N, C-alpha and C positions, 0 to 999 in steps of 0.2 A: 770257176767260180761259183758255188751253189745260187739256185733259182732264188733262195730266199734271202740273200745277201741285196739283191735288187730294191726289196722292198725300207731296205736304210739310205733315207738319204743324210744329209749331215743333221739335222731336224731329231730323224729315227733312231741313228746315234747316238745324241744329248740324250735324247727318252732314255734307251737303255740306258744310259752310261750313270743316271738319275735314279733310275728304278733297281738298280743291282748297289747301287750306294745305299741307301733307303728305300724299299719298296709299299714302305707307308704312305708315301708322300699321297696327297689330294689330287685327284687331275688339277685343279685349277693350281694346287700348286704346284703340280709337273709343270704344268702349263707356263706359270709366270717362268719359270727356270728356265726354259728350253722356248720358248716364243713361239708359241700355240695357247688358241682358246682349248674351254674347257672339253668342250665338245669335241673339237679336230685329237684333241688326248685321248680320249674315251676311245676313238673309233682307231685311232693308229694302236693303242691297247691290245683293241679285241683284234686287231688286223695280226698282230703282234703273237697272240697267242696262239689262233685261228691257223695260224701260219708252222707254228709248236716251237718260234725263236723264245719264246719266252712259256719256258715248262711248268711255271712254280713258283709261289713264294713261301719262305718259309723264317724261323727266328733266328738268328743266328745264338748258339748256348755255348757259356765256358764250361768247358766237365769239369776246371778244378775244383767250379762252384760247386758242382754236386757232386764230389768226394773221386774224381778221377784225375788226379794231378797228373800221372806220369801217359807223356803220350807218346807212341811208339810207333816205329815202321819194320814190320813184319816182313822178310822174301819168303816163299815157299816156290820152290823148285820140284814140280811135279812129275814125277813119269808112271805112263801107262791110263789104262783107263779109267782116270778115278778123279778125272775132270768134272761131272756133276755130279758128286761125290764130293767136293772139298766145296765147290757149289751153294749148293745143298747147305751143308758146315759153318760158312762164312755167312749166309744169309741170316741164319738163327743167332749167330754171338752178339749179343748186343756191346759187346766190346769192341764192335771193328765196327767205325765209322767210315768207311769209305774199304772198297776192295777196286782192282783196278790187278784186268787180265793182259796179259803183254809177252811181250817175246823176247829172245835173248834166255840165258839162265833165268829170270825170276817169272814161274809162271803166273806166280799172283803177287804185286804189291796192296800190304792191308795196311790202312792207317787206324791206328788202338789206341782205344786209353783205357785205361788199369788203373786200379786203387792203391796198388802197392808190385813192388817186386816182386811177393810170390804167386800175388793174379798172375802177374805178366807168365810167367815163369808157368805157371797153369792152363795158359790159356797157350802156349805156345805147346805142351804135352799133348793139348789135342789137334793142332797142326802137324808132329812129323808124324804118323801114321800115316799120313799121305806122301810125304815125301823129305826132302831137307829145307830148313828155316835160314834165315841167316835176319838177326835182330837188330835195332840200333833206335837207343833212346835220344828222343827228340830235345834236345838242352834249349835253344832258341827256334822262334819260326822267323826270322828278318822280313819275310815274305807273308801273310797266312791265307787270305781270300785279296785278288784282286778282279776289278773288273775286268770285262772283254769291252777292247777297245775296237775302233775301226782298224782295219787290217791296212797296214803301209803296203804300197803300188809300190814293187818290188824287192831286190836287197836292200836289205840299210848299209849306207855307207858310212864308214867312219868322216867325220870335218873334216875338211883338207886345214894345215897347220894355218896361221894367216902371214901375208906374205910379209917380211922388212917394207917399213914406208920408204919411199923414193926419196932420195936427195935434192932438195930445191936452189934452184941456183945462185940461191942467194951471199949474201958474206957466209968468206970460208969455205965455199967450192969452188976448186979451179982444176 
């Protein structure tokens, strides 16, 4: 387990959950929600920031409202010594909302927001000199953003099926 996790007791996890749902809450409101005083909440938040657990606060923005209604996932498989150039390019492309470097067949996975299919095609054209792309347009997002909760100790096991009720020794039982 990572050492920073030791900072988190049940109140710390509750505090993180509330901040992830709404980072604009006042320390007083956070305290009411998790059962701590305002000064205790302020100290815990400062400690979580100092430990690097809380890395920032940001506004969630709907790209569709800004004229970027198409969300797509672009997977890029590169070969050779182009990683620094690809990294520099994707950092410079405003359409790239997220970029993850990974293992397996996809060297990079990008989440992009574009205005039109032609805009998406133009973006893909900028990536193809570096490798092979595979693109999927997002139709819907059943889970857009999830809060990070306290990890469950050990593997999660499915619940056992309920046992049939025991027969009573009353009337009709012989």
